[in-house]
N, C-alpha and C positions, 0 to 999 in steps of 0.2 A: 512683966511680959505684955499685959494688957495696955500699959502706957505706951510701949513701943508700937503696938498695932495702931493706937490712936494717932501717934505721930506720923506713921506711914500714910494713913488715910488723909491727914491734913496736908501732907506734902503733895500727894497726888492732886488733891482739890486745888491747892495753890497753883500748881503747874497748869491745870486745866483752865483756871480763871485767867492766868497770865496769858495763855494762848488765845483765850476767847476775846480779850479786849486789846491785844497788841500782837505784833509778830512773835511767834513762838521763839523761845531761846534756842540756841544751838543744841542744847542737851535734849530737846524734845524729839529730835530726829536722829536717825542713824544714817551715816554717809559712807560712800566708798570712793576712794581716790582712783582716778583713771590710770591706765597702764603707763601713760606718758607723764603722769603726775601733774597734769596741767589743769584739771578741773575735778569737781566732785559730782557724783550721782547720789541723789537722795534715795536711800534704800527702803526705809520704812519710817513710820511714825510710831513712837514708843507707846503712845496711849490712844485709845479709840473713843474716849469720852468727849472729845472736843467736837463742836459743831461747825465753828467758823475758824478757818486757818489762813494765815498769811505767811507765806514761806520767805525765809531770808534769801538774799541774793548771793551771799558768800558764806563760806565756812572755812575757818582757818586761813583766811586771806585769799582763797581761791573761789572762782565762780562756781555756782551750782548750775550745770548745763543740762542735766537729765533727771527725769522722774523715773525711778527704776521699776523693773518688772514687779507688778502686784504691790507696789508701795502702799497704796491705800485700799487695796482690795478687801471687800467685805465690810468696810467701815460704814455701818448704817446710821451713825450719828452725824456724819459729815454732811452739812447743808450747803456750804460755800467755801471756795478756796481761791486765793489770789496767788498767781504764779509770778515770780520775778522776771524781769526782762532778759535775764541771763539764760533761761531755759530754752533749749533747742530741740529736745526730744522728749516725747511722752511715750514711755516704753510699754511693752505688752502688759495688758491687764492692770495698768497703773491704778485705775479707779473702778475696776470691775466690781459690780455688786454694791456700789455706794448708792443705795436705793433712795436716800433722801437728799442727794446732791441735786440742787435745783438750777444752778447757773454757773457757768465758767467762761472766762475770757482768756483765750490763749494769747500770750504776748506775741508781738510781731516777729520775735526771734525764733519761734517754734517752726521746725522744718519737717518733722515727722511725727505721726501718731501711730503707735504700735497696734498689733493685733489685740482685739477685745479690750482696748484701752478704756472705753466707757461702757462696755457691755453690761446690760442689766441696770443701768442708772435710770430707774423707772420714774424718777421725779424730775429729771433734767428737762427743762423747758427751753433753754437757750444755750447755745455755744457759739462763740465767735472765733473764726480762724483768720489768721493774718495771711498776707500774700506770700510769706516765706514757705508755707507748707507745700511740700512736693510729694509726700507719700502718706497714704492712709492705709493702715493694716486691715487684714480680714476681720470681719465682725467687730470693727472698731466701735460702732454705735448700736450693735445688735440689742434689741429689746428696750431701747430708750422710748418708752411708750408715751411720754408726755412731750417729746420734742416735736414742735409744730412747724418750724421752718429752718432752712439752712442754706447757706451760700458756700459753694466749694470754689476756692480761688483758682484762677487760671493757670496756676503753677502745677496743679495736680493733673496727672495724665491717665491714671487708672483708678476706677472705683472698684475696689476688690470684692471678692465673694463675701456675702452676708454683711456687707458694710452697714446697711440700714434695715436689715431684716427685722420684721415685727415692730417697726417704729409706727405704731398704729395711729398716732395723732399727726404724723408728718403730712402736711397739706401742701407745702410749697418747698421746692428745692431747685436751686439754680446751679447748673454745672458750668464751669469755665470752658472756654473754647479750646483748651489744650487736651481735654479728655479724649482718649482714643479707644478705651475699652471699659465696658460695664460688666463686672464679674458675675459669677454664679449666685443667683438669688440675692443680688445686691440690694434690691428694693422689695423683696418678697414680703407679702402681707402688710404692705403699707396701705391700709384700708381707707385712709383719709386722702390719699393722693388722687386728685381728680384730673389734673392736667400735668403733662410733662413734655418738655421739649428736649429732644435728643440733639445735642450739638452736631453740626456738620463734620466735626473732627472725628466723631466716633465711627470706627470701622468694625469693631467687634462687640457683639452682644453675647453673653454667656447664658447657659441653661438656666431657666427659671428666673431670669433677671427681674421681671415684673410680676411674677406669678402671685395670684391672690390679692392684687391691687383692685379691690372690688368697686372702688369709686372712680377709677380711671375711665373716662368717657371717650377719649380719642388720643391717637398717637400718630405721629408722622415719622416715618423712617427716612433718614437722609440717604442720598445716593451712595454714600460711602459704605453703608451696611449692605452687604451682598448675601447675607444668610441670617434668617431668623432661627435661633437655636431651639432645641427641645424645651417645651414647657415655658417658653419665654413669657407668654401672656396668659398662661393657663389660669382659669377661674377669675379672669378680669370680667366680672359679670355685668358691668356697666359699659363696657367698651362697645360703642355703637358703630364705629367706622375706623378703618385703617387704610392708608394709602401705601401701596407698594411701588417702589421705584422700578423702572424698566431694567435695571441692572441686577435685580434680586435673582439669585440662582437656586436658593434652597430654603425650604421651610421645614423645621425639625419636628420630630415626634411630639404630639400633644401641644404644639405651639399655641394654639388658640382654643384648646379644649375647655369647655365650660364657659365660653364667652357668650352668655345667653342673651345678650342684647345686640349682638352683631347681626346685621340684616343682609348686607350685600358684600360679596367678595369678587374682586376682579384680579385674577392671577396674571402676572406678567408672562409673556411668551417664553421667557428665559427659564422658567421653572419646569423641570422635567419629571420630578417625582413628588407625589403628594404622600407624605409620610403617614405612619400609623397614628390614628386618633387625632390628626391635626385639627379637625373641626368638630370633633365628637361633642355632643351635648350643646352645640350652638343652636339652641331651640328656636331662636327668632330668625335664623338664616333663611331667607326667601329665595335667593338667586345666587348662582355662581357660574362663572365662565371657565371652561376647561380649554386651555390653549392647545395648539397643534403639536407642541413640543412635549406635552405630557406623555410619558411612556409607561408610567407605573402609578397605581393608586393602591396604597397598602391598607391593611386591616383596620376596620372601625373608623376610617377617615371621616365618615359622615354619619355615624351611628348617633341616633338621638336628635338629628336635625329635623324635628317634626314639622317645621313650617316650610321646609324646602320644597318649592313648587316649580322651579325652573332651572334647567341646566342649559347653558348656551355653549354650542360648539361651532367651530368654523369648518370642520371637515369630518364627514362620516367615516372616511377611510382612516383618519388619524384615531378616531374614537375606537374603531374596531381592532386597532393594533395595540391598545393599552393593555398592559398586564394588570388585571384586577385581582386583589385578594378576595377571599371568599365573601367577606362582608365589607368590601371596600367601596363598591360602586355607589355613587349618590342616587342612581336610578332606583335603588331599593326604597328610597324615600320619596324622591320627586316624581317618579313614575313616567316622566316624559323628557324628551330632548327637543331643543330648538336649534335648528340648523340655519345659521345666518338670520336669526329672528323669526323663522317660521317653524311652528310646531309640527313635528313629524308623527304621523299615524301609520304611514305606509313606508316600508323600507325595502329597497332593492340593493342588495350588497354589490358594491362596485366591482367591476371585472378585475381590477388590480389586486383584489383581496383573494388569496387562496387559502388563508388560514384565519379563522375567527377565534379570538382569544376566549378563554374561560370567563364566564360571568359578564360577557360583553353587553348583553341586553337584558340581563336578569332584572326582573321587577318592572319592565316597561309596560305599565298597565294600559296605556292608550294605544299600543301597537295592534293594529287590526289586520295588517297584511305584511307578509315577509316573503321576499323572492330571493332564492339562492341559485346562483348561476352554475352551469357546468364548469368545472375547473376548481371548485372549492374541494380541498382534500382533507381538511381538518376543521372541526368545530369543537371548541373546548368544553369542559365540564360546565353544566348549568348556564351555558351561553344564552339560552332563551327561556330559562325557568321563570315562572310566575308572570308570564305575559298573559294576563287574565282575559284579554279580548281577542287573542289570536285563535282563529277558528280552524284554519287548515294550513298545511305546509307540505310542499313537495321537495324531497331531498334529492340532490344531484347524484348522478351515477358515479361521479368521481369520489364519492364519500364511501369509506369502508367501515366506519365505526360510528355508532350513535353513543356518544360518551355519557358518563355519569350525570344524572339529573338534567339532561339537556332540555327536556320539555316539562319537567316536574312543576306542578302547580299551575299549568296552563288549563284553567278550569273550563274554557269554552272550546278547546281543541277537540273537534269531532272526528276529524280524519287526518291521517298522515300517510304519505306514500313512501314506503321504504324500498329503495332500489335493491335489485338482486345482488349488488356488489357489497352490501352490508354483511359483515361476518361477525360482528359483535354488537350487542346492545348492553350498555353499561348499567351500573347499579342505579336504581331509581330514575331511569331515563324518562319514564312516563308517569311517575308517581303522582297521583292526585289529578290526573287528566280525567275528570269525572264525566265529561261529555263524550269521551272516546267510546264509540260503540262497536267498532270493528278494527281489526288490525291484521294485516297479512305479513306473517313473519317470513323473511326471505329463506328460500330453500337451502342456501349455503351458509346460514347462520351457524356459528360454532359455540358462541358464548351468550347466554342469557343471564344478565347480571342480577345481583341481589335486589329484590324489590322493583324489578324493571317495570312492571305494570301494576304496582301496588295501588290500591284504592281507585282503580279505573272502574267505577261502579256500574258503568253501562255496557261493558264488553259482555257479549252473549256467548260467543264461541271463539275458540282459538285452536290452531293447528300447530303443533310443535314439530319442526322438521327432523328428519332422521339424523342430521348432523349434531343435534343437541342431545346429549346423553345425561345431563345433570340439570334438574330443576332446582335452582339455588333458593336460599332462604327468602321468604316474603315475595317471591316473583309475582304471584297473583293474589296476594293477601288483600282482603277487602273488596274483591271483585264480586259484588253482591249478586249480579245478574248472570254471572258466568255459569252456563248450564252444561256446556259440552267442551271437553278437551280431547282433541284427537292427537294421537302420537303416531307419526309416520315411521318412527324407528323404535329402538329399544332404549328406554330410559333406565338408568341404573340407580339413580338416587333422587329422592324427594327431600328437599331441605326443610328446615324448621319454618313453620308458619307459611309454607309455600302456597297453600290454598285456604289459609285462615279466613273464616267468615264468608266463604263462597256459598251463600245460602241457597242458590238455585242449582247447584251441582247435584245430580241425581245418582251418579254411579262412580265408584272408584274401581278401575279395572286395569290390571297389568297382567299380560299373559306370559311374559318372559323377561329375563335380564334384571329386573328390579332387585336390588340387594338391601336398600335401607330406606326407612321413612323417618324423618326427623321430628323433633319435639313440636307439638301443636300444629303439625303439618296440615291436618284437615279439621282443626277445631272450629266448631260452629257451622259445619256443613250439614245443616239440619234437614235438607231434602234428600240426602243420600239414603238409598234403601238397600243397596247391596255393595259389598266389598269383596273383590276377587283379586287374590294375590298369587304370584307364581311360586314355584318351589325354590327358586333362587333367593328368596327373601332371607336375610340373615339378621337384620336389626330393625326393630320397630320401637320407637320411643313410647313410653307408657302414657304420654299425654297426646299421642298422635291423633286420637279420635274423640277427644273431649267434645261434648255437646253435639255429637252426631246422633241426634235424638231418635231418629226413625229408621236406623239400619235394621232390616229384618233378617237378612242372611249374610253370613260370612263364609267365604270359601278360600282355603289355601290349598293349592295343588299338592298332591301327594309327592313325597320325596324330599320335603324340606327337612334339613338337619335340625332346625331350631323350633319351628312352629307347626301346629296343627290347628284345625278349625272344628273340632268336635263340639256338638251341642250349640252351634252358632256362636261359639266363643273363639277368640284367638288365644291359644294356649302355648306358652313358651316352656321349653325345657331348661331348667335352672340347676345349678350345682351349689350346694351349701358349702360353708367353710370347711366342714369336715370331709367333704368329697361326696356326700350323699346327693343323689339326684331327686328333684321333685318338680311338680308341674305348677305353673302359675297362670291365672287368667290375666291377660293383658287388656283385652277388650271384650265386651259382651253385647250382643244385639238385643233388641226388644223381646225376641223369642228365645233368649238364651236358656239353656239347661246345662248347668255346670256338671261336668262328668264327676263320677265318684272317685276318680284318681287325683283330683286337684287338691293341693295342700294350701295354696295361697291365692287369695283374690287380691291382685296387685293394686297399687296406687292408681286412682282414676279409672279403674276397670269399667265401671258403669257410670262414670261422671257425665251427668246431663242426658242420660239415655231414658227414653220414655217407657221404661220397663214397668209392668203392672204387678208382677209378683216374682219372688226369687226364692229358690230352694237352695239352702246351704247344706251340701252333703257332709256326712260325718267325717270325711277325710280332711276337711278344711280346718286348719289350725290358726290361720292368721288372715286378717282383712286389712288392707293398706289404707293410708290416708286418702281422703276424698274419693274412695272407691264408689260411694253412692251419692256424691254431692249432686244436688239438683234433681234427684229422682222423685219429682213431685207427683208422678202418676202411680207410684208404688203403693199398693194397698195391703200387701201381705208378705211376711217373711216366714218361711217354713224351715224348721229344723227337726231332725229325727228324734232328739231327746234333749232334755233340759241340761243334763250334765255336759253334753257336747257344747251347747250354746254358751254356758258359763265359762268354759275353758278356752274359748276363742280369744286370741290376742288381737285387740283392735288398735290400729296404728295411729289414730289421732282424729283430727277434725273430719266429720262426715264419713267415717269408716263404718259406722253402725247404720244399717239400712232401716232400723226400727224408727229412727227419728222422722223418716218420711212415710214409712208404711203404717206405723201406729198399731199394727196388729201382728202379734206373734202366734204362730201355730206350732205346737209340739205334737209330733205324731199325727198331724192332720187336724188336731183340735185347737180351737182358739183359746188362748190363755187368758182367763179372767181372774181365777183364784190362784195366785202364784205361791207355790210351796217349795222351798229349797231346804232339804234336810237329808243330804247325801254325804256319805263319808268322803266322797271324791271332791266335794266342793267346799273349800275352806276360805276362798278368796273371791270376792265379787269386784271386778275391775271397774274403773271409772266409766260412768255412762252406759253400763251394761244393758240396761233396759230403757235407755233414754227415748222418750217420745212414745212409749207403749201405752196408748190410751185405753187399750182393751182391759188392762189389769184393774180389778176392783179391790181385791184384797191381797195382802202380802204377808207371808209367814216365813221367817228365816230361822232355821234350826240353830241349836247351840254349837254345831260344828263350825260355824262361820267364825273366823278369827280376824278377818280384814274386810272392810267395806270401803270401796273407792268413792271419791267425791262425785255427787250427782248420779249415783247408780240408778236412781229412779226419776231423774230430771224429766219434766214434761209428762209424767204419768198422771194426767189431770183427772183421771176417774177414780183414783185410789180413795177408798173410804176408811179402810182399817189397815194397820200394819203392826206385825209382831216381830220384834227384833231382840237379839241378845243384848245389844248395847246401841247407844246412839252416838255415832262417831266413827273414826277410822278403825278403832279397835277398842277392846275393853278398857285399856289404859289410856285411851286418847279420846276423852269425851268431847263432843261438839254439839252445836245446836241441831234441832230437828231438820232445819233447812239444808244442812250438809248433805243429807241423803237425796235431796232434790236439786242440788246444784248451787246453793247459796254459799257465799264466801264467809259470811258471819251472820249473827243473829239479827242485825239490822235489815238483812235481806229476806228474813223469814216470810214477811208479808208478800214478797214478790215471787217466791219459789215454792213455798209449801202449798199444795193444791187446796183449793177452797172446799173440795169434796171430802177431805180427810177429817174424820170425826173421832176415830178411836186409835190409840197408840198403846202397845203393851211392851214393856221391857222385861225380859225373862232372866237375864244374868247380871247385868251391870249393877253396881252398888252406888253409882254416882250419876247425877244429872248436872251437866255443865251450866255455868252462869248464863242466864238469858236464853236457855235452851229452847223454850217455847214462847219466847217473847212475841207478842202480837198475834199469836195463833188463836184468835177469838172463835174460830169455827170448830176447834177440837173440844169435844165435850167429855171425853173419858180418857184417862191415862192410868194404866195398871202398872204397879211397881212390885217387885218381889219382896218376900219376907225379910231377907237379909239386907235390904236397902239401907244406906248409911248417910248419904249427903245430897242435899239439894242446893245448887249454886245460887249465887246472888241473882235476884230478879228472874229466876228460872221460869216462873209462871206469870210474869207481869203481862197484864192485858188479856189474860185468859178468863173472860168474864163468866162463862157458863160451864166451867170445868168441874168435873168430879174426879178426884184422885182415889183410885181403888187400891188400897194397900193390903198386901197379903198377910201382914203381921198384925199384932194387937195394937190397941190404942196406946198401951204403955210403950211398946216398941216404936210407935210413931213419934211419941214424945222424945225419944232418944235420937231420932234422926236429926242430924245437924242441918240447920236451915240458914242459908246465907241472907244477908241484908236485903230487905224488900223482896224476898223470894216470891211473895204473892201480891205484889203491888198492882193495883188496878184490877185484881181478880175478885171483883165484888161478890160474885155468886159462887165462889169456890167452896166445894165440899170435900171432906176426907172421910171415906168409908173404910173402916178397918175390919178385920175378921171377926171382931167382937162388938161391932156396932159403929155408928157414926161418931167421929171425933169432934168434940167442941172444945174451944179454949176455956 
C-alpha cells in the first residue's frame, strides 16, 4: 500500500514538472465540447501545484476557444499563464483569486472578459488587451491592487460596475473613444489615479464611478455628460477643480461629498436642484454661485463647508423662491450673499415676492436691515433665523402668522412690530432673541406656540390676550428678567417648562379657569413669593415648582375637588390601589407646616425650597424622591417619636431631609445619643440617619434584624457605636464602612467617620474579612463571649486598637482567625475577662 502512495506522489510531481517546463499535456486539463461540437472550453486544471502554465491550442483536434467559469479560480500557485491564439472568451471568475498571478497577455483573438474574471488577482501588475475585446464584465479586475496601468481598446463601449474597484495602484488608464458608459463604482477607491480623461463619447456616468479616488486632482466632464450621479466623486479628497458644461442638468446626492480640496464651484444655469449632501464636507470650498434656475437645495448640501465665505447670486427674487431643506442653505456657513458681485447687508424684499420660503435667509450673519413690503402673505419657518446683526423688523399687515423659528437666534433683535392681523406665533418663533426687551402680543392672537419666546432674556413684562387660553410648553422658558405676566382673559393650561428659569417673576396668580400646570412649569422661579390658584385646578405636576426657593404663601381657593392649601402646602387628594384615600404634599412653601392628616410627602415637594425647619407629623408614612433636594437652609428635622421616624419609607435620592438639616429632634429634643431598642423597630432602612451630625453615640438593641447600607452615612460626629452585628444582618457580615455608606472595605477610610473610636458587637459571632481595614482611629472594639471567627485582614492597619473580649484567654485562643487578621496593627492588644492575652 505504501509503495502505491509513493508512485502516486511521483506521478503528480512528474505532471507538475512537465507543465512547468513545457505546455501541459491534454490530460492536465478538463474540457467541455460546445453544443455545436465545433470547439472546446477549458473547464478546469486538474492540479493546482503548477506556477507557470502554457495552454494548448487544441484538444482532440478542435480549437480551445474559451476559458470556462472559475477555471483557475483560487489557484494561489499560478504566477503566469500563456493563452493560445484560439481563445476568444475569458469567462466569469476564470482567474478569480489567483493572488500570485503577475502578468498575462490576452491574445488578439479575445473578444470578451467575463464578470470577476481577474477579481482578487492582487499580484497582477500588467495585462494586455487586444483590439478584438468588445466587452468587459462587472468586477472583472476588482481588487487587482498591483495593477498600475491599463489601456482599454476602442472596441469597448461600456466600463461596467466595479470593473476596477480597489485597484489601489492603478495610476494610468486610457479609455478608447467608443466608451459611452462608465458603470457604478467602476473606478472606486483607485487611490493612485491622479488624472483621468473622460472621452467625449461618454454620455453616462453611474453612481460612485470615481468615489474614493483620493489622488484625483482634476476632472473635465465632456458636454455629452448631462448628469453627475450620486456619489460619483465622493471622497476624492485631492480634487481641486472641476468644470461643468453648460448642458449639465443634474448633480446627484453626495456627488462631491468629502472633496476636501475643492475650492470653487460654478454651477451651470441648467441645474435646478442641488441634491442632498452634494458638497458636504468640502472643507476648502470658498465660493459658489447659485444660478437663477435653482429651485431647491436639499438637506446637508453644504454641511461642513467650513471655508465657504461667499455665495454669488444673480437675483434676490430667485433666491427667495428656493425651497431650502432645514440644513440645506449655504448661508448657514457663508453668512452672506453677493448680488452681482456686491455684498448685501441690507435687504428689501422685491414687490414681486408675496411668499418667502422657509430658511430663505437663515444664518445671514451680516444682515443689518430687512424691509418687508405690504403684500407679503407668508414667511416660511426659520426664514430669518440666526441673523445675528438684525436689530429691528416691522412685519406687514398682510401677514397673519409668525411661523416656527422665524427669528430664532437673532441675538441683536431688540424690537419687532407685530401687526394686529397676526393670529398665531409659531414654535420657537423668537427663541434666543436675547436683546428683545419688549413685545406687544396682538389682541387677536389665538395660538402661542411651543417655546415662542424661549430664552428672550431681556423681556421684562408681557400681556397675554384674552384669545389665548393655553400657555404651551417652554413659551417663556429662560426669560430671566420677566417680572410681570398679565392675563387679559382666562388661561386654562400652563404647559411644561412654560416659565422655567423666570428668575424675576414675583407672583403666580390665577383667579379662575386654570385647570392644569405642567411639569417644571415654574422651575427656578426663585423670586416668586406667593402662589394663588383657583378652585378649578385639577392637575399640578409634582415638578411644577422645583427651585421656587422663596415662596412664602400658597393659596388655593376653596371648592377644589383635588387640592387644598392648608399649612402653606399644596395638598392633593390621592387614592391608593386598594381604594383608600390619603393626602399628599405636592409643594411646600418656606413657612410650610405639614398638616397631621398628610400621609405622603411627594416627590420634589420641597425641592430647592429655602425651608429652615420641617416637622414631620406622625401621620407621614412615606417621603418621595428628591422631596428635600437642595434644601441647604434646612437646620432641623422634627419628629414626634423615634419609632415613627424609623418606620418612614424614604423613596430614594434626597428624600431624607436629615442630609441637609444635620439635626434630628425627637419630641423637641436634639438627638445626640441615639438608642434604638423597641419591639416595633426591627429594620433600619438605607440612609435612615444620613447626614445627622448631631449624633455622638449609637446604641442598637438586639431586636434589630436588618440594617440598610449607609444607615449612618455622613454622621461625622459619632464617637461610639453598639450594634448587634456589623452588616446587613447577623448572617451577612460586612465591613464597618457598610454602616456609613461604603461599598467595600477599601472605602472604609473614606466613609468611616474620623470621630469613631469605640465599637461594640453584642450578638454576632463573626467579623468579615477586612472589616476594620484602615480604621486607625478606632481604639476599642468589644466582642461577645461566644464570638467565633475573625476574617482575613479584619484589623489590618488598626494601629492603636484594643480588643476587649468578654470570654477567657482560653476561649480567645479558640477563636478562628483569618490570614493576616492583625496585619499592620502593631499596637494591638487583646483584653480577656481573665486578663490580657499574649502570644
